[in-house]
C-alpha positions in Angstrom: 22.7 8.0 -57.2 21.3 5.4 -55.0 24.8 4.4 -53.9 25.1 7.6 -51.8 21.6 7.1 -50.2 22.2 7.1 -46.5 18.6 6.2 -45.5 18.8 3.5 -42.8 17.8 0.1 -44.1 15.3 -1.8 -41.9 17.1 -4.6 -40.1 15.2 -7.8 -40.9 15.0 -10.6 -38.4 15.7 -8.6 -35.3 14.1 -9.7 -32.1 12.0 -7.2 -30.3 14.2 -7.8 -27.2 17.2 -6.3 -29.0 15.6 -2.8 -29.0 18.7 -1.5 -27.2 20.6 -2.0 -30.4 17.9 -0.7 -32.7 18.2 2.7 -34.4 14.7 3.6 -33.2 15.8 3.5 -29.6 18.1 6.4 -30.2 15.7 8.3 -32.4 14.1 11.5 -31.0 10.4 11.0 -30.3 7.5 13.3 -30.1 8.4 14.1 -26.5 11.6 15.7 -27.6 14.0 13.0 -26.4 15.0 9.5 -27.5 14.1 6.4 -25.5 17.8 6.1 -24.6 17.9 9.7 -23.3 14.6 9.1 -21.4 16.2 6.0 -19.7 19.2 8.1 -18.7 17.0 10.8 -17.3 15.1 8.2 -15.2 18.4 6.7 -13.9 19.8 10.1 -13.1 16.7 11.2 -11.2 16.8 7.9 -9.3 20.5 8.5 -8.3 19.6 12.0 -7.0 16.7 10.5 -5.1 18.8 7.7 -3.6 21.4 10.1 -2.1 18.8 12.5 -0.8 16.4 10.1 0.9 18.9 7.5 2.3 18.9 8.8 5.9 15.1 8.7 6.0 15.1 5.3 4.4 17.5 3.9 7.0 15.5 5.4 9.9 12.3 4.0 8.7 13.7 0.5 8.4 15.0 0.6 11.9 11.6 1.8 13.2 10.0 -1.2 11.5 12.8 -3.7 12.3 12.8 -2.8 16.0 9.2 -4.0 16.3 10.8 -7.0 18.0 13.4 -6.8 20.8 16.5 -9.0 20.9 14.4 -11.8 22.6 11.9 -11.9 19.8 9.1 -10.2 21.7 6.9 -7.6 19.9 7.3 -4.2 21.5 5.1 -1.0 21.4 5.7 1.3 18.5 6.9 4.1 20.8 9.6 1.7 22.2 10.7 0.8 18.6 10.9 4.5 17.8 13.0 5.1 20.9 15.4 2.3 19.9 15.8 3.7 16.4 16.5 7.2 17.8 19.1 5.8 20.1 20.8 4.0 17.2 20.9 7.2 15.2 22.2 9.2 18.1 25.0 6.7 18.8 26.3 6.9 15.2 24.4 9.5 13.1 26.7 9.5 10.1 27.1 5.7 10.0 23.4 5.1 10.3 22.5 7.8 7.7 24.9 6.4 5.2 24.2 2.7 5.9 23.0 0.9 2.8 23.9 3.9 0.5 26.5 2.1 -1.7 24.3 -0.9 -2.3 21.4 1.5 -3.2 23.6 3.5 -5.5 24.8 0.4 -7.2 21.2 -0.7 -7.2 20.3 2.3 -9.3 21.7 0.2 -12.2 21.0 -3.3 -10.9 17.4 -2.3 -9.8 16.4 0.6 -11.9 17.7 -0.6 -15.3 15.4 -3.7 -15.3 12.5 -1.7 -13.8 12.7 1.3 -16.0 13.8 -0.9 -18.9 10.5 -2.9 -18.7 8.5 0.3 -18.0 9.9 2.3 -20.9 10.5 -0.7 -23.1 6.8 -1.7 -22.9 5.8 1.9 -23.6 8.1 2.1 -26.6 6.7 -1.1 -28.1 3.1 -0.3 -27.7 3.7 3.3 -28.9 2.9 5.1 -25.6 4.5 8.5 -25.3 4.2 8.4 -21.5 4.3 5.1 -19.5 0.8 3.9 -18.5 -0.6 1.5 -16.0 -0.1 -1.6 -18.2 3.6 -0.7 -18.5 3.8 -0.2 -14.7 2.3 -3.7 -14.2 4.7 -5.3 -16.6 7.7 -3.5 -15.0 6.7 -4.5 -11.4 6.3 -8.2 -12.1 9.2 -8.7 -14.5 11.8 -6.6 -12.6 11.2 -8.1 -9.1 13.7 -10.9 -9.3 16.4 -8.4 -10.3 15.5 -5.8 -7.7 15.1 -8.1 -4.6 18.7 -9.1 -4.1 19.8 -5.4 -3.9 17.0 -4.6 -1.4 18.0 -7.6 0.7 21.7 -6.6 0.8 20.6 -3.0 1.7 18.5 -4.2 4.6 21.0 -6.7 5.8 23.6 -4.0 6.1 21.4 -2.2 8.7 20.0 -5.4 10.3 22.6 -5.6 13.1 23.4 -1.9 13.6 22.1 -1.9 17.2 24.4 -4.8 18.1 27.6 -3.9 16.3 27.2 -0.1 15.8 28.2 -0.4 12.1 26.9 -1.6 8.7 27.3 -5.2 7.9 29.9 -5.6 5.1 28.5 -6.5 1.7 31.1 -9.3 1.2 29.9 -11.0 4.4 26.3 -10.9 3.3 27.2 -12.4 -0.1 29.3 -15.1 1.5 26.4 -16.1 3.8 24.1 -16.2 0.8 26.6 -18.2 -1.2 26.6 -20.9 1.5 22.9 -21.4 0.6 23.3 -21.2 -3.2 22.3 -17.5 -3.1 18.7 -18.4 -2.4 18.5 -16.0 0.6 18.9 -13.1 -1.8 15.4 -13.8 -3.1 13.6 -13.6 0.3 10.7 -11.1 0.2 10.2 -11.3 -3.6 6.4 -11.8 -3.3 5.7 -8.7 -1.2 8.2 -6.8 -3.3 6.0 -7.4 -6.4 3.1 -5.7 -4.7 5.3 -2.9 -3.4 6.9 -2.4 -6.8 3.5 -2.3 -8.5 2.1 0.3 -6.2 5.4 2.3 -6.6 5.2 2.2 -10.3 1.5 3.0 -10.6 1.5 5.8 -8.1 5.1 7.1 -8.3 6.1 6.6 -11.9 2.7 6.9 -13.6 0.3 8.6 -11.3 2.5 11.4 -9.9 3.5 12.8 -13.4 -0.2 12.8 -14.5 -1.3 14.5 -11.3 1.5 17.1 -11.7 0.3 17.9 -15.2 -3.3 18.3 -13.9 -2.1 20.6 -11.0 0.1 22.5 -13.5 -2.9 22.9 -15.8 -5.3 24.1 -13.1 -2.9 26.2 -10.9 0.3 26.6 -12.8 -1.2 28.2 -15.9 -1.7 31.4 -14.0 1.9 31.5 -13.1 1.1 31.3 -9.4 3.0 27.9 -9.1 6.3 26.9 -10.6 7.1 23.5 -12.0 8.9 22.6 -8.8 5.9 23.7 -6.7 3.5 21.7 -8.7 5.8 18.7 -8.5 5.8 19.1 -4.7 2.0 19.4 -4.5 1.6 16.3 -6.7 4.0 14.3 -4.5 2.3 15.5 -1.3 -1.1 14.2 -2.7 0.2 10.9 -4.0 2.5 10.1 -1.0 -0.1 9.4 1.7 -1.9 7.0 -0.7 1.3 5.3 -1.6 2.4 4.8 2.0 -1.0 3.5 3.2 -0.9 0.9 0.4 2.8 0.0 0.7 3.5 0.3 4.4 2.2 -3.3 5.3 4.2 -4.6 2.3 7.3 -2.8 3.4 6.8 -4.4 6.9 6.6 -7.8 5.3 9.9 -7.2 3.4 11.6 -6.0 6.6 10.5 -9.1 8.5 11.6 -11.5 5.7 14.8 -9.7 4.7 16.4 -8.7 8.1 16.2 -12.3 9.4 19.6 -14.0 9.8 20.8 -15.4 6.5 22.4 -18.3 8.3 19.1 -19.3 9.9 15.8 -20.5 8.6 14.0 -18.1 6.3 10.7 -16.5 7.2 8.1 -17.2 4.5 5.4 -14.9 3.3 2.7 -16.7 5.3 4.7 -16.5 8.5 5.5 -12.9 7.9 1.8 -12.1 7.5 1.0 -14.0 10.7 3.6 -11.9 12.5 2.1 -8.7 11.1 -1.3 -9.9 12.2 -0.1 -10.6 15.7 1.4 -7.1 15.9 -1.9 -5.6 14.8 -3.9 -7.7 17.3 -1.6 -6.4 20.1 -1.2 -2.8 19.2 -4.0 -2.1 16.7 -3.5 -0.2 13.5 -0.4 1.5 15.0 1.1 -2.0 15.0 0.6 -2.7 11.3 1.4 0.9 10.3 4.7 1.3 12.1 6.8 4.0 10.4 3.7 5.5 8.6 4.6 9.1 9.4 8.2 8.9 8.4 7.1 6.9 5.4 5.0 9.7 4.1 7.8 12.2 4.7 10.2 9.8 2.8 7.7 9.4 0.0 7.3 13.1 -0.5 11.1 13.7 -0.4 11.8 10.7 -2.7 9.2 11.5 -5.3 10.0 15.2 -5.4 13.8 14.6 -5.7 13.3 11.8 -8.4 11.0 13.8 -10.6 12.9 17.1 -10.2 16.1 15.3 -11.2 14.3 13.4 -14.1 12.7 16.6 -15.4 15.9 18.6 -15.2 17.9 15.9 -17.1 15.1 15.5 -19.7 15.1 19.3 -20.3 18.9 19.2 -20.7 18.5 16.4 -23.3 15.8 18.4 -25.1 18.0 21.5 -25.2 20.9 19.4 -26.5 18.7 17.9 -29.3 17.4 21.3 -30.3 21.0 22.7 -30.5 22.0 19.8 -32.8 19.2 20.8 -35.2 20.5 24.4 -35.4 
């Protein structure tokens, strides 16, 4: 009898933006997991990456931030590296953990919008794996959500040399509130470019390259999944850092400036970067390049290893339910 028919009835009049509440979002797809499980795997991989690469992230910011001394004069890259090393030696644990809590909270505040737009776009257009169009959509649409978290993270480390400790989040938010929270959006423009490169190379390019490496080298059994992941990350990372390092510098210049003072705009930040390059050449514009490549390899490998592990756990769970 049709009364006992439990076939889901299509929900008429639902907006596409309500896909989180749609049955199809929890339906297992051709990749063996549902979009909801896929999102959880991305978030889990991101959390693992965040904890693992935080010391390198903190060190790189200080190397770039100390491009100027306390008097506002641009110093040689070696001097900036020496200042960063001194800061870490003075308080290695505090420096390594600085910005970690905002970053972990940011896994939700930053990654949910970014991965939401990335996977949501792929879900709507019927892509099994996110492509470059999805990466572009995610980068532009998620930037206003991501930027406040990145600014808080950088502000926590901005005065480490002077105080020897991370700046409290409450203090950062109070200073922002005094200016209607507008300082939280400093650096949004370079972030869009940074996020686009990150999504295209890290979220889309790296998995595709890993599949190619796995096909060419892993088929013989000579390389494991982890090894091909590391190889793909090592290939993508230098390209990623060359593209994003100047953008990262712009973010640091704009976001580590005092929230109480006048903001540094994108044009002024580019001019400051140009002056650095005019004085010190390419080593001026690419401060933190080496540590950036190491960070990118560690970050990408940790993220994709965590994501793949969690995805496989979801696949195993779904298969067990079918038995």
